[in-house]
C-alpha positions as semicolon CSV with decimal commas, in nm:
position;residue;x (nm);y (nm);z (nm)
1;M;0,022;0,017;-0,022
2;N;0,143;0,329;-0,069
3;N;0,156;0,612;0,212
4;R;0,309;0,920;0,315
5;L;0,463;0,796;0,630
6;R;0,848;0,869;0,532
7;E;0,741;1,183;0,412
8;L;0,543;1,310;0,728
9;R;0,798;1,129;1,004
10;T;1,088;1,363;0,838
11;E;0,924;1,673;0,752
12;L;0,897;1,640;1,131
13;G;1,302;1,523;1,227
14;W;1,139;1,201;1,352
15;S;1,338;0,862;1,355
16;Q;1,202;0,555;1,232
17;S;1,246;0,476;1,624
18;V;1,107;0,794;1,730
19;L;0,781;0,697;1,566
20;G;0,785;0,323;1,635
21;E;0,753;0,459;2,021
22;R;0,536;0,695;1,968
23;L;0,324;0,469;1,787
24;G;0,397;0,172;2,045
25;V;0,609;-0,036;1,766
26;S;0,910;-0,140;1,654
27;R;1,112;0,053;1,390
28;Q;1,124;-0,238;1,226
29;T;0,780;-0,183;1,190
30;V;0,730;0,119;1,051
31;N;1,021;0,037;0,849
32;A;0,797;-0,213;0,672
33;I;0,485;-0,047;0,681
34;E;0,741;0,291;0,487
35;A;0,895;-0,030;0,209
36;G;0,467;-0,090;0,216
37;R;0,609;-0,413;0,272
38;Y;0,316;-0,407;0,562
39;D;0,014;-0,289;0,554
40;P;-0,114;-0,135;0,914
41;S;-0,362;-0,297;1,103
42;L;-0,684;-0,091;1,136
43;P;-0,618;0,074;1,498
44;L;-0,265;0,134;1,393
45;A;-0,323;0,318;1,083
46;F;-0,605;0,515;1,335
47;A;-0,306;0,563;1,544
48;I;-0,103;0,748;1,299
49;A;-0,379;0,916;1,157
50;R;-0,425;1,101;1,503
51;L;-0,049;1,103;1,562
52;F;0,016;1,345;1,208
53;G;-0,356;1,522;1,229
54;Q;-0,473;1,381;0,942
55;S;-0,711;1,125;0,773
56;I;-0,615;0,825;0,694
57;E;-0,721;0,870;0,333
58;A;-0,483;1,162;0,328
59;I;-0,178;0,878;0,460
60;F;-0,299;0,576;0,311
61;D;-0,356;0,535;-0,031
62;D;-0,454;0,137;-0,168
63;A;-0,581;0,268;-0,525
64;A;-0,316;0,082;-0,694
65;E;-0,472;-0,261;-0,531
66;I;-0,758;-0,175;-0,620
67;S;-0,670;-0,105;-0,945
68;A;-0,455;-0,392;-0,987
69;A;-0,705;-0,623;-0,822
70;S;-1,039;-0,519;-1,119
């Protein structure tokens, strides 16, 4: 799933470790989400959206998966 997590994180000057601590997940989880290798659970996606003050849709874009499945 495409996402803007890396962009949002770097705008704030946070490392993957700092973001992971704020979300209660590991740095490896943050890395996997940013790289598109792992889709966050719905509660984690909500936590990410709240942390950055944006909607889930503004951060995560699954349009590529939807069009690929069609």
